[in-house]
Steps between C-alpha positions, in 0.01 A plus 500: 500500500612853424646644826295819476186587692248780442326649806195720443353757740135396451306803625749749356490363147123441512452860614728634226320291238156611627581866442697438180247289307161640386193369680418140404215281619402149405148376432448438873558872564834431674766769453803334342737776386736459797525123453551538125776757545664294777515190279639692205779643719565155646523334156724778368742457791500121477564514126793738552649334808458137389477416871467154646244599761259766617348601836249777579479678836183666632419710807233361730211707633632483857700814598875448475763633736569794271125572460457519879808714541378753246143501631635596843656801334255620240214273391419223253566439134250596233255214439514303175228586240230229494561438126860409588418324827273248324785400269743392775342159584439429131865568417603261776269235352660556158853463641405185690346352184838557332689328781675823604583511875337785697683604818334694785563540872273666752668805653748537212475709186579369152825702516618291797404177324682605183804606702511166678445297183768691308756452781432126525505429127814709453672305780400181318681618189209639297480820298194691617273750317250687721210662315334788682384857454637587847844664500542406868615164364812658350660438844494128410713536186831311491727362229260207461169658604344728238206731574277546193249787502243491216384834362225562246622725220332574166246224561763231562690361799866592545709368786771683698758254638724563802786294636702647789724696265197642318352628827829676577512652151141620510476622861865551607445266797542126557191279535546498881536879506184527289309417822646808672434713192134396494469553875632856480296623205190293581246346263131581545397227256666244728399666830857598594488847662867594463648822643309823425685740272746241363439407139671250271786730398596592857448146628733366230776748597467406868512122448785511245697713748427312823380156392206466738239692697673419828836631376333808352338572837838479673633759251182707481685827574700451179196450275408772254260668464442581866124447461557135407734456799247650739217286358708184540574585864139590575346202321770237554248265664287523186807426286577190706139382476501567125812286465326213681200545273718500190715202601392171345521193724708236320448238771121465506386162640365359178514146367724467193524169309841338465460482124360763265172399337511507121262663255384183325140535626446861390296403194277242666138421417390680819694809396347484154152493648582802718620696195185407310284607793685833520478531118873564449507401134857619437636293788324183377739490203776397745323170572532178302137462400524125438616443858261727686185523284341173606196434279184508709253490212453238232738503205317495167472178299553554127223382266558549127237275342188707421263214572660447839481876561127493427453206736667695779281801427187279501605367840571852621152618398349269763694671781357787707805713437789490256795730437621625161813688392568556127857541371572701186862616486826437317321283238377273779123454521299290736279470801568405860198332658459392861227321696506289812867451585627479140625752245545445124700681232321479162711646219322648197635520145423869452335803651183419307499146639537644850202731440295200391575332832315776685171379357547162666419660838176682414244441773734383774353589842815656652841578352798645688746706295799724559479833312182453294513805271852443369416136421180582311700629202615147419255294707159667452283341767129568478392780734370353824472603863628155601862591427719556806797721405722459806724794398201732481360365827834549678514856365162583650610365837825700498531762222834632631717220363695521176464135399227235510683203347472140617789528748353816657160337547656177626692692764216732605208256510637144512816545707703350214849608402518460122776620268388750238570444133787753523639317806513175304594607151598864496446640151505170313234433238243230562632307199846492662356385833306214338802380301758534780312354797152370423447362851568839651280665238212269589539598866473868410198443270341302781523803728299705252234231477468379857536827691173660375317175576626492859456874566164577332268388782714671764497828309128474435433449870715804581311715249167389645626577852620845388171574323666520156366190328230699321762756392705217349212323326308802373780748429857371480436164330274627218733802463783260405298393196410857405863611525610198295254591223617862511866396472421264212307771314764769545481856369595619153789747458590698185874456454542804276304721735721383785811580298366847413417559865858413599642740242269775624624437856861522385430839342342640816775347721764676290311829527483463877873424519587825327259703715642347820861559387418861420353560847791317665763680296672174410434148378494210746339159553144595591423148620792507745362603843849599610568731204147641507530573874820698447335707223180572694630561849863610462507683169141636485460518881139376491316435829411162655852365450542209740837328489529127565800267509486462122426864417195723482154347483341566161193285553168573332372643831784754509457598134123532537554757776712704262310462174255788543781748565798352317457408129801266507331278761185468289708417192706237685181333624365485146837377369501213751145401414563502126827307516321236708217493246755455223684210662204326664228544241620638163793257496383240752153424363637396161669201667163364614311514171427145382472373144126568506574871558366488854653524846405209725598638839483313829262589780573380853266423789753413769734800506336789687409491869176695440357264236560727201588335170850576375633497144836397349660424165427789452352696789209680335364628831783748548463717190549864614184708475613838636702593190316531170778319316460216748129474437563498124670158521143367515457599133716205391252254655223436248218247449501264206320595180126528536528564874512791743625531853243544777659630820322503837645658811367521855466858623664560840442140606722513809326812634165332441623191685611728785153658512337156520737342753513804730125560483559877503162656418645822357721320251227251411248777442743692280538200271127432497439859391766456229694797638851586386657331802819703495313829470268399784796400717662837427179675600487306829871525584550865404154615618425644157164496319499224237462742209793712622757218529808588295686255277796514740279415797349210306846376406612514864185322614562230240848443645348467847225265378742256339768554763267394779455160329875443522528617861679818399670697778505876542863490387412306183211732419713809561760365257239418238325837518811711572343639817617508860455197720277705729272590208488134398403401854212749483386357163495145639328606822231686302461201267426269791262758644312501168498118481508393867443125448804467272742577783328248728504239220872543424585486870297181531701341217827575679356361824383185319844457344667524840255257655492236225828562320309554176212688338233388251327628188122509458531155336711373790836504322767487768798738520750413777691802641808385698638856491245604764701306758843635408709681761594746226275808496523545122404138442204527737384820330520324164297214646229743615477648149473149355224418749304805384556452128492123440129440571409787267742425217446126540121536483535710184725226356242235589224700330692542173579126503133412545405740222765355274379142554137595437576706186714218357224248578224713344696554180541124457152398616335741256707362213675833431835511321616797709763415760672651801862590416629708793441574867677804640416552867144642486468483120387229256575511127291297253585433136145513366358413161371829359143372479521371861638821653170629642419160652849484652457846654171388653658183643786701650262745667278225637770273634742761627238712675357193676822315581436602860196647669631802692326781685612727216466441124795361304542747214655382171655710223464317167660617174576357156783571258707374210802478730553481876581872527175599333298251707652621824 
C-alpha cells in the first residue's frame, strides 16, 4: 500500500463546500450542495495525492475544552444554518457507505483529532496530507505533514499546500510559532480573542523577534510601538488563554488502527445507491456500473418472429395492466412489452412496421407507458383515458424535478437504485449497445418495460390521495394527444420571407451601430458589457453606474432607467433585441424548417413548475412583442394555400382568475360591467373620476394590476415605474384599499404554503414551495412570491389546456379540416380552411369562454389573417 494518508477536516470542508456550491436539493427536498462540494474536493485530493488511505475527523455536539474556555470569556459560536446542519449526518452515511473511517471523540475538536492522527501516522513512516479550510492547522506542518487548504476561485477548486518550510516562507514563522502568532493577533472566526490593538503585521514582528508570547512578555519594554507593548502587558492573561485556545492537542485519546484501511470499498454498491439517492449524476461516472448496478427488474427476452410476437401480445391483452415502451433510434425499431414478471423486446423491420404494432393494443383496459407524447410520433396509440403515463404522473406529484425517467421514478416511488442509460452506456448508440453486449442491452430495455408496470398503481394511488387524479385523466393525459397532433401538423414558414426579414434586421442593426458609435464618440463592441460600461459610465458619465467585480452593470433594468433621458441607452436596448432576433429567429428558424416547409416544434408538459406548456426546437413562445421588428417575425408564418389563420387570445386571464379566486366584489363587478379594468383601478387608486383618468395613470395602474399577481414589492414597482419607493408603497396600499379581499387572499396563499409546504390551483394542481422554509431571507421572500403567483398562473395554464383539448376535439368531431398549430401561453392559433373560418371562430369562442366557469366572464379576442402577424 502507498505509504501516504489523507486526513480531512469534516466540518471545515463541508462548511466551505456549502458556501461555495450553489443551492442543490434532491427530489426528497434534502439540501445536498455541501455534500456534493465535499465529495468533489475529496476526489480531487485523492486523485492528486494517490494516497493509500483516507480518514475524516468530525467535531461532536458536546462542548470541547476549547469551547468551554472561550465561552467563559465571551460566549458561544454562531450556530450552523439548518440547510447545512441537515447535511452532516447524510455526509457521514455517505462516507460510511464508501468504507471511509470517521473519527470523533467527545470533548475534542476535529483539529485535535487531526493533530493526533497526523503525529501517529508520521511516526509510523507515512506521508500525511491534511485537508482543511482552517489555517490553525498550519502548526501541524512538518517535512512529511502537508496542510492543504482548498479555495474556490473562478468557479473551480484550487489548493494551497504548506509543508513546514512553506509556512515559514508565507508567514515568517515556524509552524510552532504560528500558534503564538495566531494567539497575539486573534481570530474571530475561530473564537480566539487575541490581544486588542495587535494586528497581523505587528504580531509577526513580535514573534519573529522573540519567538514566543512568553519571551515577548519578558521583553515587553523593548517592543515597538509602545501601544502594542502596553496592550501585551495589560492583556497578557488573554494572550496566554488565546495560545491555549489556538494550540492543537496532538495526544488526544483516540483509537487508531495499527494498519491503514485502504480505499478498495469506496465504489461499493451501497455507495452507488447513496449517490443515486442524492442525485449526483457526475459522481456516478466513477463507479463500475456492471459491479454496482445489480438488476432488480426483469431483463427483456428478445422475440423476433412476428407470429410469436403476436402470441405474446394476445396473451398480454388478457392482463389487467401491461407496459409498453417503443424504440425508434439509430435505425433500431421495436417495442418493449412487459406484463406479470416478464419483459419482451420485439424488434421491428422499420418505423412503419413499428407504427403498425401500435394497433395491436387497441382496446386494452390499462397500459402503463413512460413519456407518452414523445412515443406517439412512432407508436400512435389510440386515444384513451386508460393510459398511465408514469412520467406525467410523477411530474404532477412533484413538478420541481428536472427528469422523470425510469431511474428517477424507481428511486422516488419504488425505492430502487437503477442505473440510467447514461450511467450504463454514456453516449453510445443503441445499435452499438446491442452489438457489443446484448445481455446488458436486454437488461436496460427491461428497465424501460418493467418500471412503468411496477410504478403505475403506486403513482395512481398517490394522485388519488393528492386529489389530482381528475387533473391527470381530464387534462394532462388528453393534452398529450392534442400536443402530439399539433407537433405532427407543424406550422408553415416562408423561407424567402424569413431570409428577407433577416436582411432587413441586418440593415437596421448596422444603422444602430453607427448611431451608437456617433453618440459614444468611438467604435466598440456593443455586446460587450465591460466595454459598454466603460463608455456609458466612465466616458459619458451617465447615472446609475453600479460597479461589480466584472465591471459596470449594463443590464436591461439599468438601460431602461436611462432610455427616456439618454438616447444611447434606448439604442443599445434596441440593438440587443435585434441582434438576438437575428441569431435566434432570422438565422435560427431556418434550421428547423422540414422538407414539407413546416416547423414541427416540440411542446413540453413536464418542464414548468406552474403547469404552463413550454416550447423548444424552436421556442416559439419567446418571440419579442415590444419591438415592432420583433412582432414582424410573425409575418413569415403563413397557412397553407386555401387556408387562413384564426388566432384566439384570452384577455387578462390571470387578472380574471385573481378576481374569481379572491372573491373581491369590486374587481368582479368591474369585469361584469365590462369596464376598462386598468382605467377603473387608476380611478380607485388615484381617487380620480373615471372619465378624468390620464393615460399615464392608467399605465401605472396597469403595472400595479399585473404586478400584484406576481407578488411585486414596493421596490420592484418603484423600479418599474421610475418612482420613489415611498410612492410605490402608497400605490400598493391604495390598491389593496380599493380591492380589500385581494390582500387577504394573497396573504392566505402564503399562509397555506407555510402550513402545507405547497399551494394549489383551482383545479388542484400542486406547486411545492421549499423556499418558504429557507433560512435565507431572499429565498423565503421568493417563496412567498411563488405562493402568491403559482395558484393564479397555474389556474390560467389549466384553463388554456382545457380550452385547447376541447377545441382540438371539436374540430375533429365535426369533421373539419382545420387544425390547431400553435399554443403560446394564453393564445391558440388555428390553420383553418377558408370556408371553415367562421365555424372555427365560433368553436374557439364557445370552448375558450367556457373552459372554466368563473365569477367573471372569460373574454376572448379572435382575429383572422393571411399570416400570423395579421391574425394577431
